[in-house]
C-alpha positions in Angstrom: 139.8 44.5 145.6 139.7 42.6 142.3 138.2 39.6 144.0 135.4 41.7 145.4 134.8 43.4 142.0 134.6 39.9 140.4 132.2 38.6 143.0 129.7 41.3 142.2 129.1 39.7 138.8 127.9 43.1 137.6 126.8 43.4 134.0 127.5 47.0 132.9 126.0 48.6 129.8 128.9 49.7 127.6 127.3 51.5 124.7 124.4 50.7 122.4 123.3 47.1 122.7 126.5 45.8 124.4 127.1 44.7 128.0 130.2 43.6 129.8 131.4 42.2 133.0 134.6 40.7 134.6 134.0 37.2 133.4 136.9 35.3 135.0 139.6 36.0 137.6 142.7 34.1 138.7 144.8 35.2 141.6 148.6 35.1 141.4 150.6 32.0 142.2 152.7 32.2 145.3 156.0 32.2 143.3 154.8 35.1 141.1 157.0 38.1 142.1 154.6 40.5 140.4 151.5 39.2 142.2 149.7 39.2 138.8 145.9 38.9 138.8 144.7 37.6 135.5 141.3 37.1 133.9 138.9 37.9 131.1 136.4 40.6 130.4 133.3 39.3 128.7 131.6 41.5 126.2 128.3 40.5 124.5 125.1 41.7 123.0 122.1 42.4 125.2 119.2 41.9 122.9 115.9 43.7 123.7 113.2 41.4 122.3 110.8 44.3 122.4 112.8 46.3 119.9 111.8 46.1 116.2 113.1 43.0 114.3 114.0 42.8 110.6 113.1 39.9 108.3 116.1 39.4 106.0 114.0 37.2 103.6 111.2 39.7 103.1 113.4 42.7 103.6 110.7 44.2 105.8 110.0 44.6 109.5 109.1 41.3 111.1 105.4 40.8 111.7 103.8 40.0 115.1 103.3 36.4 113.9 106.9 36.0 113.0 108.0 37.4 116.3 106.0 34.8 118.2 108.3 32.2 116.7 111.3 33.7 118.4 112.3 32.0 121.7 115.6 33.0 123.2 116.1 32.4 126.9 116.9 35.7 128.7 120.0 34.3 130.2 121.6 33.5 126.8 123.4 36.5 125.3 124.9 36.3 121.8 128.2 37.4 120.3 130.4 36.7 123.3 133.9 38.2 123.1 136.6 37.3 125.7 139.2 39.9 126.4 142.2 38.8 128.4 143.6 41.2 131.1 146.4 41.3 133.7 146.2 43.5 136.8 149.3 44.3 138.7 148.1 45.4 142.2 151.5 46.6 143.3 151.4 49.5 140.8 147.6 49.6 140.3 147.8 49.0 136.6 145.6 46.9 134.3 146.6 45.8 130.9 144.3 44.2 128.4 144.1 43.0 124.8 142.4 45.7 122.9 142.1 43.7 119.7 142.8 40.1 118.8 141.2 38.8 115.6 137.5 39.4 116.0 137.5 40.3 119.6 138.0 43.9 120.6 137.5 46.3 123.4 138.2 50.1 123.3 140.1 51.6 126.2 137.2 54.0 126.8 134.9 51.0 127.1 137.2 49.3 129.6 137.3 52.5 131.6 133.4 52.6 131.6 133.3 49.0 132.8 135.8 49.3 135.7 134.4 52.7 136.8 131.0 51.2 137.2 132.2 48.1 139.0 134.5 50.0 141.3 131.8 52.5 142.1 129.7 49.6 143.3 132.5 48.6 145.6 132.5 52.1 147.1 128.7 52.2 147.4 128.0 48.7 148.6 131.2 47.4 150.3 132.5 50.7 151.8 135.7 50.8 149.7 137.2 54.3 149.3 136.4 56.1 146.0 138.3 55.0 142.9 139.5 56.9 139.9 140.2 55.2 136.6 142.6 56.9 134.2 143.4 55.5 130.7 147.1 55.8 130.3 147.8 58.2 127.3 150.1 57.6 124.4 153.7 58.7 125.0 153.3 61.8 122.8 149.7 62.7 123.8 150.6 65.5 126.3 153.1 67.1 124.0 150.5 67.1 121.2 147.9 68.7 123.5 150.3 71.5 124.5 151.8 72.1 121.1 148.9 74.1 119.6 150.3 77.1 117.7 147.9 79.4 119.7 147.3 77.9 123.1 144.3 79.8 124.5 142.9 77.5 127.3 144.4 74.7 129.4 142.5 72.6 131.9 144.5 70.3 134.1 142.4 67.8 136.1 144.5 65.9 138.7 143.4 63.1 141.0 145.7 61.7 143.7 148.4 59.4 142.2 148.7 55.9 143.6 150.8 55.5 146.7 153.4 53.2 145.1 153.8 54.5 141.5 157.4 55.0 142.3 157.8 58.3 140.5 159.1 61.4 142.4 156.8 63.8 140.7 153.7 61.7 141.3 154.7 61.1 144.9 155.2 64.8 145.5 151.7 65.7 144.2 150.1 62.8 146.1 151.5 64.1 149.3 150.5 67.7 148.4 146.9 66.7 147.8 146.8 64.5 150.9 148.2 67.3 153.2 145.3 69.6 152.1 142.6 66.9 152.3 142.0 67.3 148.5 140.5 64.5 146.4 140.8 66.4 143.1 142.6 69.5 141.8 141.6 71.4 138.7 143.7 74.1 137.3 142.3 76.3 134.5 144.5 78.7 132.5 143.0 81.2 130.2 145.4 83.1 128.0 145.5 86.8 127.3 143.7 88.0 124.2 145.8 87.3 121.1 148.5 85.7 123.2 149.5 82.0 123.5 149.9 80.5 126.9 153.4 79.6 127.9 153.3 76.9 130.6 156.1 77.2 133.2 158.0 74.4 134.8 155.5 73.9 137.7 152.5 73.8 135.3 154.3 71.3 133.0 155.1 69.1 135.9 151.4 69.2 137.1 150.3 68.4 133.5 152.7 65.4 133.3 151.3 63.9 136.5 147.7 64.7 135.6 148.1 63.0 132.2 148.5 59.7 134.1 146.2 60.6 136.9 143.3 62.5 135.5 143.5 64.4 132.2 144.8 67.5 130.4 142.7 69.4 127.9 143.7 72.4 125.8 142.0 74.5 123.2 143.2 77.1 120.7 144.1 77.3 117.0 146.5 75.3 114.9 149.0 76.7 112.3 146.2 76.9 109.8 144.1 79.0 112.1 141.6 76.2 112.7 140.0 75.9 116.1 141.1 72.8 118.0 140.4 71.1 121.3 142.7 68.3 122.3 142.8 66.0 125.3 145.2 63.4 126.6 142.1 61.1 126.7 142.0 61.2 122.9 145.2 59.2 122.5 145.2 56.1 124.7 148.3 54.0 124.9 148.0 51.0 122.5 151.0 48.8 121.9 150.9 46.6 118.8 152.4 43.2 119.5 153.0 40.1 117.3 152.1 36.8 118.9 153.3 33.5 117.6 150.8 30.9 118.9 153.3 28.2 118.5 155.7 29.9 121.0 153.5 31.7 123.5 149.9 32.2 124.5 148.1 35.6 124.2 148.3 35.9 128.0 152.0 35.4 128.1 152.4 38.0 125.3 150.2 40.4 127.3 152.4 39.9 130.4 155.5 40.4 128.3 154.2 43.6 127.0 153.1 44.8 130.5 156.7 44.2 131.6 158.0 46.5 128.9 155.3 49.2 129.4 155.8 49.1 133.2 159.3 50.3 133.0 158.4 53.4 131.0 
């Protein structure tokens, strides 16, 4: 799957003037027990020469004469950032370096990139549909459901991966498959002036959906302020110190993936 995604060489708009693509890919060595696929995401500026230009010397808009002096080949794109990633196909999880010195990539941007590329696999190469979920922070679901007055809950579940290895996720995967369902959405609206009290089954569904879809809730906090929270608001970001004299960024990323993969 990742090889085909890489072979598309698809440049995806990822907000404003930026574009991104899967820039490099390396398949696992035979002795690698995790079957890691590593690579880099390339992020860069996609300049539109037809947009207005600014002359920093005159502090005014560039004139037509000045613009005629600009000659940048269309295939050269500035401000390249290279974002290392590791994909573990056995558990369908991708880890990447969100920030390293000047290079950065938000989880939402990575999701946008891979959704676009994987959708092309579905449309052009007859792959089954893909769903991309940004793993939430450990306390994200608890925060969503902890509103003092919980008035609305929306649980959006997509089928978990076949080999996630968690009993709850396996149960819901089988449940959806048995009903030929590709997505389940549960909406709970509380009674007027009452707070929703999710039961055991609802909480289990929410836990699974937080890693395979999303959970959104709205209501009021202790100060009476209206709030709407979602598990997508708090992506999992692990801060790691890297000593370049001891290990590379990629080795540190794999080390971190080992830790997060057991949680």
